[in-house]
C-alpha angles and dihedrals in degrees: 000000000000090000089054091052092049090050090053091050090051091050090049091052089047092053092047091054093053120095130215117214125190118210112179107306094341128088122208128196113214110197126211089252091054093049092052091046092052092048094050091042090056089050093051091049091050087050093050091051090049094050098041091047087065088064098050093114102033110133119256125248113229099266097052088043091051095048092049090049091051092049090053092049090050091054090050091058101262118148119243115241092012106055092023134002146197134178090245137086119274095255090084092060093049092045093056091041088056092050092049093047090054102038108016134252104266120107092251094048095047093049088049089052092051091051088061089045091052092049091049089052092050091052094047092052092046095053093040092053092042093052093047096043129351139320093256090049087056091048094053089046092052094046092048093051093043094055102033092049086062094058107134096215092056091050092252092159092056136086093239119162090245089073085064091052090050090052097049091043091053090046089053092049090050092049088051088061089056090049091056091057102031116038094195113143096235093062089059090049092050092048089052091047091053097048091039088056089053087057094047093052091053125359092229086070083079087087094059089044088055089048089058091059094041094053090054089055091048091052091050091054091056097041118113094231108042100196110171092203089060092051091051090051092051094046091046094056092042091052090044090059095045094045091045095063092044092047094045093054094043091048089050090054090046091052090051088056098243104103094112089050089052091054089050097051099034100039113016101042097045089057088074091058097049118109093007089128118055122226090248092054090045091056089053093048090049090053093050093047094044094051093049092048099042094041099099097020101055095128093056094045094046089047090055097045090051087071090070091060099035095051088063091069117110096247092064112084120238093245092060090046092055090046090054098046096042092051092044096049098043092044089053092050090062089075098043108074112105093009090249096124093191113185097247091054088070091066087078094064097045095089089057092041091051092050087053090052090056091046090055088064091045092051093048091052091048092049092051093048102039102022101040099019092236107145104164109145089214093068093077090055090050089051093051090047093053091045089051091052091055089048092051090048089053092049091051093048092050097037093117092056095041102042107020105028118182103212096202093048094048093048092049093047093049103033104022117216095345111141097243101122088039092056092056090049091049089051092052090053095047091046087057094054106026126088121228092254095049115108127216130208125199126209098198142042102284109117090161088081090071091054093050091049097037089233135137119235114245087225135041090228096089090147099066091189089076094063092050095044125115094256125120094243096054093097090054090048092051092055091046089052091052093048092051093052096045090048094054099033094204120217092228132035124191112201118196109203087186124128097219096041090052096034094189112194125214121279098010127144114275095204096111093053093048090050093047094052092053098037095050094045092052100040110024143054129207114255099161140029127188112194112200111195114191119258095018127120098212125043123217114256123200125177138182117349092359090056093053092054098037120109111206118223101190128087091232113060134163120209125199115205132192123199113255114250 
């Protein structure tokens, strides 16, 4: 009897702490749990802005620099796969073009744009998880994504395309929550559009697009009235949305007259890269990548993985179990193709991983209530308090990275001796001596230089690695590269004598190197040298007279040439 009285008192306190809000003709009840969730969500968003604003000027790595450059070319009227190319579907070009058109193309502007993109993703995941489960489930989902998406070893501080995949995936998951409540046809179309966009930004988004269709089938199986006609209607409109975005972009490329070029770059060329890495090596690469990524984020990853075990308990319904495992498996598959397991690939699975983290909380609460008959409303607050303590401990441990980032140190730790900080320094020097009309050529795979200098490459081969790759067309590409340079006669020439930037594969034609040695000796003089000793944080920079007399000691060296007068 006493226990019953206590329960009534707790319910009375709970009701008194709830708030009723009128909006027009509708009345909304905001519970105490929701109010706390909104408050903590606002704090985590403020924290994300504070942290990410520390990375506004961090140098690009070559991929994000290349994608930004392509987006800028697209906005200037250049034709994809003809004037520039990438072994990816056209959605990636239009995604970056959209970001540039809204926020601008400079490093600071693009990083600012991706802060807004990250916040939008956090909000979508919060409301999706809140609608599917509870407000605190949404809060834990949002916090997990906010922090894990900052992981340095998965390039969390960058503007990589995978952040776009994460956004569209999260948008698709949120629209799915609307589909469950409102069966209107347009919600299915919008859900398909969102997940189809994830696929068009990166082909691995195909797995989350497939998840969207699969979850509709799972819901149909558990519906009270299993009308096949209704399922076909839902799947039709979902596929219509997904196919629409794919068809629209492909038709756009066809109208521009570069569809055959798309087939060449997106289908023919990648065939030479398939099966380069064995399954055994792939397992090793996965282990290396996983350990580096999870290293300082173990609590959040363990908390997420626990959902896979906890959702197997009897108190969790089968529908939720299938939701969890389908999302987990298909999110994981986004990083598998090719067995490369590059750090930035993992950004694509974080929305699913964050949802699992929230579901861990939901499963624990369900187990306590249904398995152990412990229904105290205060337990959820205890759980959030303990979770918050672990988050604060994590922030304290990573405070140097989050609040006082050393760009050179971070880039070295994540990308090794790649010339990413050096390229920004070279751009600063060239911007100080070059005139607006002066053109610059790059012998290497560093397209980010053109973003820093607001220049257009004299050749479409901004990724030099393509013309020294083991593909049949590489000889043709080398000669095209040479013709482009000789036609323009650029004022400045940046030569990366760097193994990774050049990425020369075995048994390829050496024509372009023989040409470069002769052409530069006859027409250019050295005005800058960047010496890059291994295992050092800061390279050695020499300009002008000092550069001409300097003898590099490192294996990796960058030379800056100026055309002889």
